[in-house]
C-alpha positions, 0 to 999 in steps of 0.5 A: 500499500506504499504507492497509495499513501505516497499518492495521498501525500502528493495530493495533499502537498499539491492541494496545499500549494494551490490553497497557498497560491489562491490566497496569495493572488487574492490578497495581492489583487485586493492590495492592488485595488485599493492602492489604486483607490488610495490615489483618490483619497487625500484624507487624514486617517486614524487607526481603529483600536481593535484592528489594522482598519484605518478609518477616514476623518476628513472630507478632502477625499473624492468619494465619487471617483473613490467609488468609480475607481473601486467599481471599475476594478471590481467590475473588471474582475467580475466579468472575468470571473463570471466569464471563466465560469460560464465560457471556460468550464465545460461543466458550467458549475459555479461552485462544484461542491453539490456535484462533488457530492453527487459524484461520490454518491453514484451520479456521473456528471460529464466534464466535472474533472476536466482540466478546463473545468480546473482552470475555469474554477481557479480563475473564477474563485480568485477573481470573484473574492478579490472583486468585492463580492460577498463570498469566500474560496471554500467551495471552489477549494473543495472542488479543485482539491477533488480535481487534483485528487482525480488527476494525480491518481489517474495521471491521464488526461483525454484533453491533453493526450496524456496517459502515463504508465504508473499507478495504473492499478488505481484506474478504476471507480472505487480508487478514484472516488477515494482519492477524490474524497481525500482531495476534497477533504485536503481542500477544506483542510487547507482553507481552515488550517485544520486537518481533522476538520477536513477529515470529519468534513468528508465523513459528515458531508461529502462521502457516503462510502467509508471505512477505517483505512480510507479515514487514516489515509484521508487524514494523512492527506489533509495533514500534508495539505495543511502543513504545506500551506503553513510552511509556505505562508511561514516565509512568503507574503505576496510572493515576497520572501519575508524570512523566518522559513519554517517558523509557524507563528500562531497568529499566522497559522490559525485562520481567525486568531483571537488573543486573550482567551476568556475563562468559561462561566456556566451562566454563558450557556444561556445566551449560547443556547439563544444563539443556537436557536437563533442560528437555526431559524436564520439558517433555515431562512437563509436556505429557504430564501436562496432556494426561491432565489435560484428557482427564480433565477433558473426560470428566468434564464431557462426562458431565454432560448438562445445559449449565448444570451443565456450566458450573457445574462448570467454574466450581467447578473453578477455585474448587477450584484457587484454594483449594488455591493460596491458602494458599501466597501467604497464608503469605508475608504473615504470621502464625505461618507468616511467623515461620518465614521468616528469611534465609538459613535459610528454613523450606521451606514458608514460603520457598516461599510467599515465592517464590510470592507475589503473581504470577509475574513478580515472583518470576522477577525475584527468582530472576534476581537476581545475587549472591544465593546465600544468599537461597533454600535447597534446601528452599524452591526444591524445595518451590516447584518441586513446587507450581508445577509441578503447579498450574500444569499443573492450571490450564492448560486450566481455565475462565479465560482464562490463559497459560502463559508466565510459569508456564513461565519460573517453573518453569524458573527454580526448578530452574535456580537449584537447579543453580546452588546445587549449583555454589555448594556444590561450588566455593564463592562466586566473587569473581574475574571468572574464576569469577563465572559460578557464580551461581544467578541466571544458571542460573535465567535459563537454566533458564527458557529451557530449560523454556519451550522444552521445553514450546513447542518454540520456539527462535529467537523464545524466544532473542530474547525472552530477551535482549531 
């Protein structure tokens, strides 16, 4: 079985490298976009106490040019992203996770593991996240991991005309599904830096055919993916060598790094139960609303007889979503709207724009911060929650390769922090160890897990991912 373990290690290494490339390219594109936008911003700024987010305090910037520049970059990215998913991917699958689950449970889907599908999904995922749409790279990473698992285990491509005469004994349906399962688990493990979480995700969500041997091999694959991702991230940032190769800093290795961990109090379980129920209700609402949106979407697009016009209409829908989304993020970066933003008394729309700036991962980190009771008020959090809930629900299922994990965590973190602020308003800011659990950042983390669980119905793997 040495060759099977070798292949599992190679798949994990390849998936970890791919995950590193995706995150680095996304961060580089976001930096490029906001560096260009900064040319139109001549405003004085001061730093938010809880994060590295800079908030505008002057009116010298041109909000109209700021918005147009951000919109122009976003439109270019989203058009290329949607075009890649629609015109490059033969399968035309924006996300791929439902198709992967269907394939592993016996459904045959054409072009699902095509090299064009790989390239189209990769380009679409990177540009969609960098454009400013409310989405993440998690779903496409699972698809890309499964694609690598299939390609490396079979070592043949009908598109490229490659048929290597090694590992031929794995060219059967059962082994192929095993490697695809491991690749999908490695994809989620590399995103969240959680190898056990990737294993449990495949067990809970992806595959229906399982045995102990496959579990150990999938765990090894996930472990190699996480190790490779951490190793490359330890010294490279924006593809620039920063030194300290192989030095795994906890702050960089853990996706949502939180300082000042709190001791738990039995009383904290009362609002936790409330958050769990709220997560189930809002999760059901999100799924129901998304199903209705997708039914309307399918009904409208299927009414267009010509295929080229149908694909063009899908592309225009993603453009419309971005045009709706972009004013919020542009407002957070300057001009007259930015002038209204001051901590702790933030104007609701500008404060919400600051929460929604750049990408969800950074915003989640802000919301999880401890000891930041006065950073964001009720109006900002409620406004951001309404916008993020609706726009992320609309984005899910559109013609771009996008994931729902970051939107789910962000939405839950917003209402979790609102519950935390309510507790602070009732009991006040607690300075003693006994009452330190009354912290909005703590309940933001619990809220994130509750909404994620309410939408995905995951329990064990989600818990491991959140605490890893």
